[in-house]
ChimeraX commands (.cxc) that place a marker at each C-alpha (Angstrom):
marker #1 position -105.50,-125.61,-76.26 radius 0.5
marker #1 position -108.35,-127.89,-77.44 radius 0.5
marker #1 position -108.07,-129.45,-80.88 radius 0.5
marker #1 position -111.14,-129.31,-83.12 radius 0.5
marker #1 position -111.57,-131.88,-85.89 radius 0.5
marker #1 position -113.52,-130.35,-88.77 radius 0.5
marker #1 position -115.72,-132.82,-90.69 radius 0.5
marker #1 position -115.39,-132.92,-94.48 radius 0.5
marker #1 position -118.77,-131.23,-95.03 radius 0.5
marker #1 position -117.65,-128.13,-93.09 radius 0.5
marker #1 position -114.15,-127.79,-94.53 radius 0.5
marker #1 position -115.38,-125.41,-97.22 radius 0.5
marker #1 position -115.77,-122.90,-94.36 radius 0.5
marker #1 position -112.22,-123.52,-93.12 radius 0.5
marker #1 position -110.42,-123.41,-96.45 radius 0.5
marker #1 position -109.78,-127.15,-96.22 radius 0.5
marker #1 position -108.34,-127.10,-92.70 radius 0.5
marker #1 position -109.07,-130.46,-91.03 radius 0.5
marker #1 position -107.69,-129.86,-87.52 radius 0.5
marker #1 position -107.31,-126.61,-85.63 radius 0.5
marker #1 position -106.30,-125.66,-82.12 radius 0.5
marker #1 position -108.90,-123.29,-80.75 radius 0.5
marker #1 position -109.29,-121.62,-77.35 radius 0.5
marker #1 position -112.46,-122.29,-75.41 radius 0.5
marker #1 position -113.47,-123.82,-72.08 radius 0.5
marker #1 position -117.02,-124.60,-73.21 radius 0.5
marker #1 position -118.54,-125.69,-76.48 radius 0.5
marker #1 position -120.24,-122.28,-76.84 radius 0.5
marker #1 position -116.96,-120.36,-76.50 radius 0.5
marker #1 position -115.20,-122.79,-78.83 radius 0.5
marker #1 position -117.81,-122.25,-81.57 radius 0.5
marker #1 position -117.67,-118.45,-81.13 radius 0.5
marker #1 position -113.89,-118.58,-81.54 radius 0.5
marker #1 position -114.16,-120.92,-84.53 radius 0.5
marker #1 position -116.52,-118.47,-86.19 radius 0.5
marker #1 position -114.10,-115.58,-85.59 radius 0.5
marker #1 position -111.39,-117.49,-87.45 radius 0.5
marker #1 position -113.70,-119.13,-90.00 radius 0.5
marker #1 position -116.67,-116.80,-90.57 radius 0.5
marker #1 position -119.89,-118.64,-91.34 radius 0.5
marker #1 position -119.06,-121.94,-89.65 radius 0.5
marker #1 position -121.22,-121.13,-86.60 radius 0.5
marker #1 position -124.31,-120.85,-88.81 radius 0.5
marker #1 position -123.69,-124.44,-89.87 radius 0.5
marker #1 position -123.37,-125.66,-86.28 radius 0.5
marker #1 position -126.03,-123.55,-84.57 radius 0.5
marker #1 position -129.71,-122.82,-85.10 radius 0.5
marker #1 position -131.67,-120.40,-82.90 radius 0.5
marker #1 position -128.74,-120.22,-80.47 radius 0.5
marker #1 position -128.49,-123.98,-79.94 radius 0.5
marker #1 position -126.66,-126.85,-81.62 radius 0.5
marker #1 position -128.39,-127.96,-84.78 radius 0.5
marker #1 position -130.24,-131.24,-84.34 radius 0.5
marker #1 position -128.25,-132.56,-87.31 radius 0.5
marker #1 position -124.96,-132.11,-85.43 radius 0.5
marker #1 position -123.56,-134.30,-82.67 radius 0.5
marker #1 position -120.43,-133.45,-80.71 radius 0.5
marker #1 position -117.85,-135.77,-79.25 radius 0.5
marker #1 position -115.38,-134.45,-76.67 radius 0.5
marker #1 position -112.52,-136.77,-75.80 radius 0.5
marker #1 position -114.45,-139.73,-77.20 radius 0.5
marker #1 position -117.62,-139.05,-75.19 radius 0.5
marker #1 position -120.81,-137.73,-76.74 radius 0.5
marker #1 position -121.66,-134.26,-75.42 radius 0.5
marker #1 position -124.99,-134.21,-73.61 radius 0.5
marker #1 position -125.06,-130.66,-72.19 radius 0.5
marker #1 position -125.18,-128.88,-75.53 radius 0.5
marker #1 position -123.33,-125.57,-75.67 radius 0.5
marker #1 position -122.70,-125.69,-71.91 radius 0.5
marker #1 position -120.50,-128.77,-72.30 radius 0.5
marker #1 position -117.07,-128.16,-70.78 radius 0.5
marker #1 position -113.99,-128.45,-72.97 radius 0.5
marker #1 position -110.63,-129.22,-71.39 radius 0.5
marker #1 position -107.32,-127.59,-72.26 radius 0.5
marker #1 position -106.13,-130.74,-74.06 radius 0.5
marker #1 position -109.53,-131.96,-75.32 radius 0.5
marker #1 position -110.21,-133.24,-78.81 radius 0.5
marker #1 position -113.56,-132.07,-80.15 radius 0.5
marker #1 position -115.34,-133.69,-83.11 radius 0.5
marker #1 position -118.41,-132.25,-84.84 radius 0.5
marker #1 position -120.33,-135.14,-86.40 radius 0.5
marker #1 position -123.48,-135.54,-88.45 radius 0.5
marker #1 position -126.09,-136.79,-85.98 radius 0.5
marker #1 position -127.24,-140.34,-86.60 radius 0.5
marker #1 position -130.94,-140.94,-86.55 radius 0.5
marker #1 position -132.83,-144.13,-86.74 radius 0.5
marker #1 position -135.92,-145.90,-85.78 radius 0.5
marker link #1:1,2 radius 0.2
marker link #1:2,3 radius 0.2
marker link #1:3,4 radius 0.2
marker link #1:4,5 radius 0.2
marker link #1:5,6 radius 0.2
marker link #1:6,7 radius 0.2
marker link #1:7,8 radius 0.2
marker link #1:8,9 radius 0.2
marker link #1:9,10 radius 0.2
marker link #1:10,11 radius 0.2
marker link #1:11,12 radius 0.2
marker link #1:12,13 radius 0.2
marker link #1:13,14 radius 0.2
marker link #1:14,15 radius 0.2
marker link #1:15,16 radius 0.2
marker link #1:16,17 radius 0.2
marker link #1:17,18 radius 0.2
marker link #1:18,19 radius 0.2
marker link #1:19,20 radius 0.2
marker link #1:20,21 radius 0.2
marker link #1:21,22 radius 0.2
marker link #1:22,23 radius 0.2
marker link #1:23,24 radius 0.2
marker link #1:24,25 radius 0.2
marker link #1:25,26 radius 0.2
marker link #1:26,27 radius 0.2
marker link #1:27,28 radius 0.2
marker link #1:28,29 radius 0.2
marker link #1:29,30 radius 0.2
marker link #1:30,31 radius 0.2
marker link #1:31,32 radius 0.2
marker link #1:32,33 radius 0.2
marker link #1:33,34 radius 0.2
marker link #1:34,35 radius 0.2
marker link #1:35,36 radius 0.2
marker link #1:36,37 radius 0.2
marker link #1:37,38 radius 0.2
marker link #1:38,39 radius 0.2
marker link #1:39,40 radius 0.2
marker link #1:40,41 radius 0.2
marker link #1:41,42 radius 0.2
marker link #1:42,43 radius 0.2
marker link #1:43,44 radius 0.2
marker link #1:44,45 radius 0.2
marker link #1:45,46 radius 0.2
marker link #1:46,47 radius 0.2
marker link #1:47,48 radius 0.2
marker link #1:48,49 radius 0.2
marker link #1:49,50 radius 0.2
marker link #1:50,51 radius 0.2
marker link #1:51,52 radius 0.2
marker link #1:52,53 radius 0.2
marker link #1:53,54 radius 0.2
marker link #1:54,55 radius 0.2
marker link #1:55,56 radius 0.2
marker link #1:56,57 radius 0.2
marker link #1:57,58 radius 0.2
marker link #1:58,59 radius 0.2
marker link #1:59,60 radius 0.2
marker link #1:60,61 radius 0.2
marker link #1:61,62 radius 0.2
marker link #1:62,63 radius 0.2
marker link #1:63,64 radius 0.2
marker link #1:64,65 radius 0.2
marker link #1:65,66 radius 0.2
marker link #1:66,67 radius 0.2
marker link #1:67,68 radius 0.2
marker link #1:68,69 radius 0.2
marker link #1:69,70 radius 0.2
marker link #1:70,71 radius 0.2
marker link #1:71,72 radius 0.2
marker link #1:72,73 radius 0.2
marker link #1:73,74 radius 0.2
marker link #1:74,75 radius 0.2
marker link #1:75,76 radius 0.2
marker link #1:76,77 radius 0.2
marker link #1:77,78 radius 0.2
marker link #1:78,79 radius 0.2
marker link #1:79,80 radius 0.2
marker link #1:80,81 radius 0.2
marker link #1:81,82 radius 0.2
marker link #1:82,83 radius 0.2
marker link #1:83,84 radius 0.2
marker link #1:84,85 radius 0.2
marker link #1:85,86 radius 0.2
marker link #1:86,87 radius 0.2
view
């Protein structure tokens, strides 16, 4: 089952849980399942049905580029990160 690493800013929605194994073969399914266990966390990750622009996702050390359609493997490690902007 994929492991999700919860960033410090979102741990208030998980009761302080930092790592959680969560079923899901895509980022969309993973977030739906996270929200079932930790109600309210999806609203922090999604806006208008898409990933918030302030959130980046790393799956197995690679930045996700397909948004919610990104595939998640059975043994994947998923990190939700504050997006880094610059100019």
